N, C-alpha and C positions, 0 to 999 in steps of 0.2 A: 908648247909652241905650235904643235900640229892642230890643236883645238882652235887656236886663234886664226890660223890660215884657213881651216875648214869653215869657220864661222864667217870670215870675211868673204870667202867664195860664195857661200849660200846667200848672204845679204846682197852681194853684187848681182847674182843671178836673179834674185827676186825683183830688184829694181829694173833690170833689163826687161823682164816680162811686163812690168807696169808701163814702161816707156813704149814698148811695142804695142801694147793694147791701146794706149792713148793716141798713138799716131796712126793706127789702122782702123779708126772708127768708120763704120759703114752706115750710110743712111739710104737704104734701099726703098725709096718712096717714089711713086709715080709723080711726074712733074706737075700734073694737073691738081695734085693734092697739096702742093707746097703753099705755105703762107708767103705773102709778098715780102720783098726786102724791107719795105717800110714797117710791116708788122713784126718782122724779125728784129729790126732795130728797136722798135718800141718794147718788145719782150726783153731784149738784152739790157736795155736801159732800165727797165723795171727790176731786173736782177742785179743792178748796181754797176753795170758797165758803161763807161764813157766811150761810145762807139765812134771809131774813126773811119772804118771801111768795112764793107762786107763783100766777100767773094764766095764762090762755090768751089769746094774741094772734095773729091771722092763722093759726090752726091750730097754733101752736107753744106750748110752755111758755115763759112769760116768768118768769125767776127774778130777784127783787129781793133784793139782799144786799150783802155786803161781801167784797171780795177784796183782799188786800195793803193793807188799811187804807183802801180807796176804795169808795164806794158804786157799785154796778153794777146794770145791767138787762141781762140776757143771755137770748137766745133759744136754745132747745134743740129738736131734733127729738123729738117725743113718743114715737116708737117706739124710737129708738136711743139717745137721751140725748146725742147729739153736738151740740156748740155750733154754731149756724148763723148767729149774728149778735149784734149788740148794739144797744141803744137809747140 
């Protein structure tokens, strides 16, 4: 019984770390190096997102949209357009 409890606690702790990492994505990029919102929308569309809205959060572009039939909130590096996290 103790093994099950310990295993459950370890699994829970690992998921908490993943969630924290995803929500604390940092995009420390000078504003003059950012791609435009239109370029970010094009990049996200190219990656398979149906973009509904783009905002800025913690220095990242936050894309609200739909991917594979699911609503998503995804964070992208504003200079490279690389996905850096999810909300």
